[in-house]
N, C-alpha and C positions, 0 to 999 in steps of 0.2 A: 504494500500500500504506500503510495507516495504521500508527501507531507500535506498537500492540499486535500487529498481524500481523507487523510487522518483528521485534519482540522474540521472538515465538513462533517465527518462522522461524529466527532465529539460534540459539535454544536447540535446536531440532530438527535443524538441519543442521550445526552445528559439532561435529565429532567430535575436535577437537584435545584432547590430554591437557592437563590443568592442569599448569602448569610444574613439572616434576620429580616429579609425583605419578602415581598409578595410576588416577585418575578423570579424566573429561573436565571441561572448564570448566563445561559445562551441569550435569553431575552434581554438581559441587562447589557451585555456586550454589543448586541445588534442595535439596541436603542442608542447606546453611546456613539456608535458609528453613524447612525442616522442623524444625530444631533450635530456631529462634526460635518456631515454633508450639508445639512441645513445652514450651517454657519460658513459655508464656502471654504472649508479648510482644504489643505493640500491632500493629495491621495495618500501621501505618507502618513499624515495625521489621522486620516479616516481609517487606514489600515491599523495603525497603533490603537485607535479607539476600539476597533473590532476585536483586537487580540489582547487588550490590556490586562484582563483578568484570566488569561489562559492558564496561568499557574494554578488556579483553583481546579481546573480539570485534572491536573497532574497530582495534586495533593489527595491523599486517601479520603479524608473527611474534614473539610475546613470547619464545619460546625463544631466538631469535637475540640479542635484547637481553640476556638473562641470560648467554648465552655470551660476549658482548662486555663484560660487567660494566657495562651501561647500564640505567638506570632509565627505563622507558617511561612512567612517571607514569600508569599505568592508572586510578588513582583520579580524577585530574584530567580525563583524557580521557572517562571514563564520566560524570563529573559534568557536564562541559561539554555533552556530547551530550544527556543526560537532562534537564537543567534546563529545556529548552524544553517539556517534557511533564509532568513530575511535581512534586508538592508539595514544598516546602522541607523538611518534616520527614522525607520519604523520602530526599531528596538529601544532607542533612547527614552522616549516618553513612557514606554511600558516600564522600563527599569526605574524611572524616577516619579511615577505618578503617586506613590505613597508619600514620598518626600514632599511632593506638591501639596498634598492634603495637609500634612503637618505644617507646612509653610502658610497656607491659606487660613488655617484654623487660628492663626494669631489674631485675625480680625474677628471681632465678636459677631459681626453681621454674618460672615461666612459660617462660623462655628454654629450659630443658631439655625442655619439652613440645613445642617447635617441631620440625616435620619438618626434615630435612636441607635440602630445597628452600627452606623458609621461612627458615631461618637464612642461606642464601646470599642470598635476596632482601632480607632485613633489612639486610645489609651494603650492598647496592647502593642501598637506599632511605634511607640516611643513618645506619644503625646505631642503637644504643640512645640514647634521648633523654638530654640533659643535664638537670641539676636545673633550670636556668633554663627550658629548653624545656618541661619537665614542668609546672612551676608555671603557665606561660602556657597550656598545653593544658588544664589542670584548670579554667580559667575559660571554656572554649569551651562554647557552649550545647548542643552535640551530644556533649559529653564522655562522659556516661554511656551514651548509646545507641551511640556509636562503640566504647566498651569492650566492651559486650555483643556487638555485631556481630563484633568481632575475636575474642572468645573462641569464638563459634559458628563462625567462619571456620576456626579451627584444628582444630576437631572434625570438620569436614565434608569429610573426605578418605578415607572408607571405601570400599574397593573391593568391588564385588559387592552393595552394599546395595540393597534394593528401595526405589525412590524414586517419588515422584509424577511425573506428566507436567506439563510447563509449561502445558498446556491447563487443568489444574486450578487454575491461578493467574490465569487470564484475568480473572475478575471482580474479583479483588483489584487487579490492575494497572489495570483500567478505573476502579475506585473511587478511585485515587490520582492520576488525571490532573488537570491544572489546567484 
């Protein structure tokens, strides 16, 4: 099975709810990609948005980790798996989208927009960034795209929304392979 078929299969067959939310992981990632499209983002960022939580497909049971207050580092797991296949500009925002949440959560307005589940995972993922961490993160080459992805991520948890099929993204995925 090639990587595109494997990704497609995971999206179609994984019916696990996104941790603490009312949508599946697949629905969440597709919604995130659709928001990136609606915001006229680059194909790279749309692809990043589609795959940003792919590490959750690889982890045995992300819910168990949350229940045990453990960070599964899904962003690192997804990045490490996908880096064999995809362009660097697709991978960067995936690797740093959790740091982007920690960065954005410094603002009370953003923090208050986080879902209950997202606030719980924020604590597990290291909490709100310090000023020192923030300054360092602002110099990251993927800072802006990671921030955009993270904002789309938080909006992509709508139950019952009509969404695209993963099959509609096959050509995009193929175009971003190395």
